[in-house]
Structures are given as structure tokens and as C-alpha cells.
N, C-alpha and C positions, 0 to 999 in steps of 0.2 A: 504494500500500500504506500509506503514511503517512496519507493521507486516509481510507482505510477504517478504519484503527485508531482515528483520531480520531472518526469517525462512530460506530463501535461503542462506544467509551467514552461518548460522549454519549447514545447509546441506552440503555446500561445505567444511566446516571445518571437518565434520565427514568423508566425502568421501576422503579427503586428508590423514586422519589418518588410514583408513582401511587397506592399504597394510602393515603397521607396526603392527597394532593391530592383524591381522589374524595370525601373527607369534607367538604371545605370549598368545593369548586367548585360554584357555584350552577347549577342546571339549570332553574330556573323551574317546578318541578312541585309541586303540592300534592296530598296524598292523604289519604284517611280509611281507617281500618282497623276492621273488625268481626271479632270473634273469640269463639268459644264453646268451652267445655271443661268437664270435670268436675274435682272437687277433686284427684284423684290426678294428673291431667295438669297442673293448675295448680301443684301442689307441685313436680313434676318440672321444669317449665319455669322456675319461679322459681329453683330450685337451679342449673340449667344456665346460665341467662342472666345470673346475677349472679356466676358464677365469674370470677376474674381473667383467664382466657384468652378470654372473650367480648369483643366489640368494646365500646368505651366507651359508645357511644350506646345499645346494647341493654342494657348493664348499668344505665344510668341509667333507662331505661324500666321494666325489670322490678323495679328497687328501688322505683320509685314505685308499681307495681302491688302489690307486697308491703306498702308503707306504707298504701295504701288499704284493704287487706283484713285486716291483722293484728289490729286492734282489733275489727273487725266479726265475725271468725270465730276467736276465741282457741282454741277446742277443736280446730280443724283446723290452725292455724298457730302455736300457742303453743310448740311444741317447737323452733322455729327460733332460732338464734343469729346475730347479725350481727357480722362482723369487717370492719373498714375496711381496704381495700386500694386504694391509689392514689386515695384520696379518695372512693371509692364502696363501699357495703356489699356484702359477700359473704354471702349468706343461705344457711345450711347447717344440717343437723341430723345427729345420729347415727342417727336412725330414717329412713333413706332410703325404705323401702317402707312404705306405710300401707295 
């Protein structure tokens, strides 16, 4: 019973570390991504994926997507405001539906 309790505590410790470990553990896989969308979808995805609750890597990618497009399409993305949260921008607008 002492051994089981010790093993259970170790298992819980490992389970708590998994979400962090999976971000940095190399698995040797390279990928490419293709994605198509309309501007309404793009606006929605930028808003959702730059929220502070999104994973850090996703927030970084979609803040870069926003940076690439904001000057090219000011009429479509000009109403956005950027708020820095944890060193990454949170892109949001009061006009959520366009």
C-alpha cells in the first residue's frame, strides 16, 4: 500500500507535467500547412486564436498572420485593437460581427 501510494503520487506528478512537456519534447516531425478562408472567418479566427486563453504557440502564429494582413487590408482589419498580454498581442474589436 505504501508502494502504491508512492507510485500514484509519481503518476500524478508526471500527468501534471505532460501539457508542458509535449510543447518542448522533440518528435522529429516537420509539417506544412495550407489553409483557405474568407475574411469573416479570418477575422473570427484571429480574434479567437490571439485570446489569452489560447495556447502560446497558436497565439504567436495568429498574431503574425494579423501582422501580415493588417496593413494590406486596412478596410477589413482596421477596427482591431491590440492589447499585450503575457508578451503577445490580443487582437480584438468591439465590432465582432462584420
